[in-house]
C-alpha positions in Angstrom: -0.1 0.1 0.5 1.1 3.7 -0.7 2.4 5.4 2.1 0.5 8.7 3.7 2.1 10.9 5.1 1.6 13.2 8.1 2.9 17.0 7.8 3.7 18.7 11.3 1.6 21.9 10.9 4.7 24.1 12.5 6.6 22.1 9.2 10.5 22.9 10.9 13.8 22.4 9.0 14.1 19.1 10.8 11.5 17.3 9.4 11.6 17.9 5.9 15.6 17.7 6.1 15.1 14.0 7.7 11.6 13.2 5.6 13.9 14.2 2.3 17.0 12.1 3.5 14.6 9.0 3.8 12.9 9.6 0.6 16.2 9.2 -1.1 17.1 5.9 1.0 14.1 3.9 0.5 14.4 5.2 -3.8 18.5 4.2 -3.6 17.9 0.7 -2.3 16.0 -0.6 -5.3 19.2 -1.7 -8.3 17.6 0.4 -10.8 17.3 -2.1 -13.2 14.6 -4.0 -10.6 12.7 -0.4 -10.4 13.0 -0.1 -14.3 11.6 -3.9 -14.4 8.8 -3.2 -11.9 7.6 0.3 -13.1 6.7 -1.4 -16.3 5.1 -4.4 -16.8 3.2 -4.2 -13.7 1.4 -1.5 -15.0 -1.5 -1.4 -17.5 -2.0 1.8 -19.5 -4.1 3.5 -22.3 -7.1 0.7 -21.0 -10.7 2.1 -22.3 -14.2 1.3 -20.8 -17.4 2.0 -22.5 -20.0 0.4 -20.1 -24.0 1.1 -20.3 -26.9 0.8 -17.1 -29.9 2.4 -15.5 -27.7 5.7 -14.3 -24.3 6.9 -14.6 -23.5 5.7 -11.2 -23.8 2.6 -11.6 -22.5 2.5 -15.1 -19.1 3.7 -13.4 -18.9 1.4 -10.9 -19.7 -1.4 -13.8 -17.0 0.1 -15.7 -14.2 0.2 -13.1 -15.1 -3.4 -11.9 -14.9 -4.7 -15.2 -11.4 -2.5 -15.9 -9.4 -3.7 -13.0 -10.0 -8.0 -14.0 -8.9 -6.6 -17.9 -5.7 -4.7 -16.4 -5.2 -8.0 -13.9 -5.8 -10.3 -17.1 -3.0 -7.8 -19.1 -0.6 -8.6 -17.2 -1.6 -12.0 -16.5 -0.9 -12.9 -20.3 2.2 -10.3 -20.5 3.7 -11.9 -17.9 2.9 -15.8 -18.0 3.6 -18.4 -21.0 1.6 -18.9 -24.0 0.2 -22.7 -23.2 -0.9 -21.2 -19.4 -3.9 -19.6 -20.2 -5.7 -22.2 -18.6 -4.1 -22.1 -15.1 -4.8 -17.8 -15.1 -6.0 -17.6 -10.3 -10.2 -16.8 -11.3 -10.0 -13.6 -8.7 -13.1 -12.0 -7.1 -13.9 -8.2 -6.7 -12.0 -7.3 -3.4 -9.1 -9.5 -4.3 -7.7 -7.9 -7.4 -8.8 -4.8 -5.0 -5.9 -6.0 -3.0 -3.8 -6.5 -5.5 -4.3 -3.2 -7.1 -1.7 -0.1 -6.0 -3.8 2.0 -7.8 -5.1 4.3 -11.0 -5.7 7.3 -12.4 -7.6 8.6 -15.7 -6.4 9.5 -18.6 -9.4 10.8 -19.8 -13.6 10.6 -18.8 -17.3 11.4 -20.3 -20.5 10.5 -19.9 -24.3 10.5 -19.7 -27.1 10.0 -17.9 -26.9 6.6 -18.3 -22.8 5.4 -19.9 -19.7 6.4 -19.0 -16.5 6.1 -20.9 -13.3 6.7 -19.9 -9.3 5.2 -20.5 -7.1 4.2 -17.8 -4.1 3.5 -16.2 -3.4 0.7 -13.2 -0.7 -0.1 -11.3 -0.7 -4.3 -9.6 1.7 -4.9 -6.5 4.5 -6.4 -7.8 4.8 -9.3 -5.6 1.7 -9.7 -5.0 0.4 -10.6 -8.4 3.6 -12.7 -9.0 2.6 -14.9 -6.2 -0.7 -15.4 -7.4 1.0 -16.8 -10.6 4.2 -18.8 -9.3 1.3 -20.6 -7.0 -0.1 -21.8 -9.9 2.1 -23.6 -10.9 3.1 -20.6 -13.6 6.6 -19.8 -14.6 7.0 -16.4 -15.2 9.0 -13.8 -17.1 8.9 -10.6 -16.1 12.3 -9.5 -17.1 11.7 -6.2 -20.4 13.4 -7.1 -23.5 16.2 -4.1 -24.9 13.4 -1.6 -26.4 12.6 -2.3 -30.4 11.6 0.2 -33.5 8.3 -0.5 -35.3 7.3 1.7 -38.2 3.5 0.8 -39.3 2.7 1.7 -42.8 -0.4 1.9 -44.3 -0.9 1.1 -47.8 -4.7 2.7 -49.0 -5.5 2.0 -52.4 -2.4 1.5 -53.9 -0.7 4.5 -52.4 1.4 4.8 -48.5 -0.4 6.5 -46.4 2.1 9.1 -44.9 -0.1 11.9 -42.7 0.5 9.7 -40.1 -3.8 10.0 -38.8 -4.6 6.6 -40.8 -6.0 3.6 -39.2 -3.5 1.3 -38.6 -1.1 4.1 -37.3 -4.4 5.6 -35.3 -4.4 1.9 -33.9 -0.8 1.4 -32.5 -0.8 4.8 -30.9 -3.8 3.6 -29.0 -0.9 0.5 -27.7 0.3 0.3 -24.0 3.8 0.1 -26.2 5.8 1.7 -22.9 5.1 -1.1 -20.9 4.8 -4.6 -22.3 7.4 -7.2 -22.5 9.0 -5.8 -26.0 8.3 -2.4 -25.5 8.2 -0.4 -28.7 8.9 3.0 -29.8 7.2 4.1 -33.0 8.9 5.2 -36.1 6.9 6.6 -39.0 7.7 6.7 -42.1 8.8 9.7 -44.3 8.3 9.9 -48.3 11.2 8.6 -49.1 9.1 5.7 -48.2 7.7 4.6 -51.8 6.5 1.7 -52.4 8.9 0.7 -54.8 11.5 0.6 -51.9 9.0 -1.0 -49.7 8.8 -3.7 -52.5 12.7 -3.9 -52.2 12.2 -4.6 -48.2 9.8 -6.9 -48.0 11.5 -9.1 -50.7 14.2 -8.9 -49.1 16.8 -6.0 -50.4 19.1 -6.2 -47.0 21.5 -3.1 -48.2 18.0 -1.2 -47.8 16.9 -2.7 -44.7 20.4 -1.4 -43.2 19.9 2.4 -44.1 16.4 1.8 -42.5 17.6 1.0 -39.4 20.5 3.8 -39.8 18.0 6.8 -40.4 16.3 5.2 -37.2 18.9 4.7 -35.3 17.3 1.2 -34.5 19.7 -2.2 -34.6 16.0 -4.1 -34.1 13.0 -2.5 -36.3 9.8 -4.6 -37.6 7.9 -2.9 -40.7 4.3 -3.1 -39.5 2.6 -3.2 -43.1 -1.2 -3.3 -43.4 -3.4 -3.0 -46.9 -7.0 -3.3 -47.0 -7.7 -5.7 -49.8 -10.3 -3.7 -52.9 -13.2 -5.1 -51.2 -12.9 -3.9 -48.1 -13.5 -7.5 -46.1 -9.6 -8.4 -45.7 -6.4 -6.1 -44.0 -3.7 -8.4 -45.1 -0.7 -7.7 -42.7 3.4 -8.1 -42.8 5.4 -8.1 -40.4 9.5 -8.0 -41.5 13.0 -6.9 -39.8 14.2 -8.0 -37.1 13.6 -7.7 -32.7 15.3 -8.8 -29.7 14.1 -12.6 -30.7 15.5 -13.4 -34.0 14.7 -12.1 -37.5 11.3 -12.2 -39.0 8.7 -12.8 -41.2 4.8 -12.8 -40.7 1.6 -12.0 -42.8 -1.7 -12.4 -42.3 -5.6 -12.0 -43.5 -7.3 -10.3 -40.8 -11.5 -10.8 -41.5 -12.9 -7.2 -41.8 -16.7 -8.0 -40.3 -19.2 -5.0 -41.5 -17.2 -3.2 -42.3 -15.7 -2.1 -39.0 -12.3 -1.4 -40.6 -10.5 0.9 -37.2 -12.0 -2.3 -34.7 -9.8 -4.6 -37.3 -6.9 -2.4 -37.3 -6.9 -2.3 -33.4 -7.4 -5.5 -33.1 -4.6 -6.7 -35.1 -1.7 -4.1 -34.0 -3.0 -5.7 -30.8 -2.5 -9.3 -32.1 1.0 -8.5 -33.6 2.4 -6.9 -30.5 1.5 -10.0 -28.1 3.3 -11.9 -31.4 6.2 -9.7 -30.1 6.2 -10.0 -27.0 5.7 -13.7 -27.3 8.8 -14.4 -29.6 10.9 -12.8 -27.1 8.7 -14.7 -23.6 10.0 -18.0 -25.7 13.5 -17.7 -25.9 14.1 -15.9 -22.9 11.7 -18.6 -20.4 11.8 -22.3 -20.7 8.4 -21.9 -19.0 7.5 -20.1 -22.9 8.7 -23.3 -24.8 11.9 -22.9 -25.7 15.5 -21.5 -24.6 18.4 -19.2 -26.1 19.3 -22.0 -28.0 16.4 -23.3 -29.6 16.5 -21.8 -33.1 13.6 -21.3 -35.4 13.2 -25.2 -37.4 10.6 -25.3 -40.5 7.1 -27.6 -40.1 5.0 -28.8 -42.8 1.4 -30.3 -41.4 -1.3 -31.4 -43.5 -4.4 -29.5 -42.1 -7.9 -31.0 -41.7 -11.1 -29.6 -41.5 -14.8 -30.0 -42.6 -15.2 -26.8 -44.7 -13.4 -23.4 -45.3 -15.1 -21.8 -42.0 -13.7 -24.1 -40.1 -10.3 -23.7 -42.5 -9.8 -20.1 -42.0 -10.8 -20.5 -38.1 -7.7 -23.2 -37.4 -5.7 -21.3 -40.2 -6.3 -17.1 -37.8 -5.6 -19.5 -34.6 -2.7 -20.9 -35.6 -1.1 -17.9 -36.9 -2.1 -16.3 -33.4 0.2 -18.7 -31.4 3.5 -17.4 -30.5 6.3 -18.1 -32.5 4.6 -18.9 -35.8 5.8 -17.1 -38.6 6.5 -17.3 -42.2 3.4 -19.4 -42.3 2.9 -20.3 -46.4 0.6 -21.9 -48.3 1.6 -25.2 -50.4 -1.1 -26.0 -51.8 -5.7 -26.2 -50.4 -8.2 -28.5 -51.3 -12.2 -28.7 -50.1 -11.2 -30.8 -46.9 -7.2 -30.5 -46.4 -4.7 -27.6 -47.2 -0.8 -28.0 -46.9 1.4 -25.3 -45.1 4.9 -24.6 -44.0 5.8 -21.9 -41.7 9.0 -22.0 -39.1 8.3 -22.4 -35.6 11.4 -22.3 -32.6 12.4 -26.0 -32.4 10.1 -27.0 -34.5 6.7 -29.8 -34.6 7.6 -31.9 -31.3 7.5 -28.4 -29.9 5.2 -26.6 -31.9 2.7 -29.4 -30.1 3.5 -28.7 -26.6 1.5 -25.4 -27.3 -1.0 -25.6 -29.3 -3.7 -26.5 -26.8 -4.7 -24.0 -25.6 -5.2 -22.9 -29.3 -7.3 -25.3 -29.3 -5.3 -27.1 -32.4 -4.3 -30.5 -32.1 -1.0 -31.7 -34.0 -0.5 -35.2 -34.5 2.0 -37.6 -36.2 5.8 -37.4 -36.4 9.0 -38.5 -38.2 8.3 -35.7 -40.4 4.5 -36.6 -41.3 2.3 -34.3 -39.1 -1.5 -33.4 -38.9 -3.7 -30.6 -37.5 -7.0 -30.7 -36.4 -9.0 -28.8 -34.1 -10.1 -29.8 -31.0 
């Protein structure tokens, strides 16, 4: 709990000096690395809520209760291995309040029956650690070094350079500072043309090195988003290098009911989760890999009942942290042959798929992937 300081009315010089010395000693007691870590990963910023109820007071009360729970689960996802989601502790409102050190409002708006707000939450470091380790969950709460991400939005065949497009807006809405893989957003200038971008995504290492020099970023990821002509799909491509190594990944995200803004926000959040998951894969044995585990090519036959189930399986598979370079070799009415890379190969992948509703069967280079 925070310290509460009661000042004396005479406000003597002696007590002011003594208190200042005490604060300096208290702050110096923790090593800089621990202070930086604790100040980051156990904080959740920019969490938005929108709640309607019979009146404004009830709406606010329900919104705050929901926001606290969502914030704590954000911490769980951030520091826990991707294959431990089903072991998250279930807590009541009071238990969550006991773990909360405090929260602050960024924005707040309400009407007679609606409450909207953007908030920051800060949770007790040791309390959350003990809660997860008691469940046998090995946590990773050491942040990676900051990486640079360059969001590029292609609109009607051209790069949007305004800095106000839906893709960059989605990234700006994320809590990039407190992620396990913290991100610094950089902005594309007019020199980044479609021709240059095509070369970068095609593996032009000289152009990529020049781009890294421009942004003074040894670790740089291009995050390119482009809606299809019919507006029903948002295709995203990641290319570059993060703290886990080289990265090349393509995703197709369906746009439901024309809600491109919502799709962009969800896709940006998934992308950040992939970057975080890759760091956890190499940092913690609980994440599914160690620093010595290399990316290995995997080829599987996906079995499904129809195209709807195929799309669902593909979406789930591409969300598995560590899966990258997804490529469809062939596709028929009931099966698909796909290839991608995963740290440690198919054996380790089979251990990671359970929390994503997928099962990998087989061995000796012959693998079949099915939905649970």
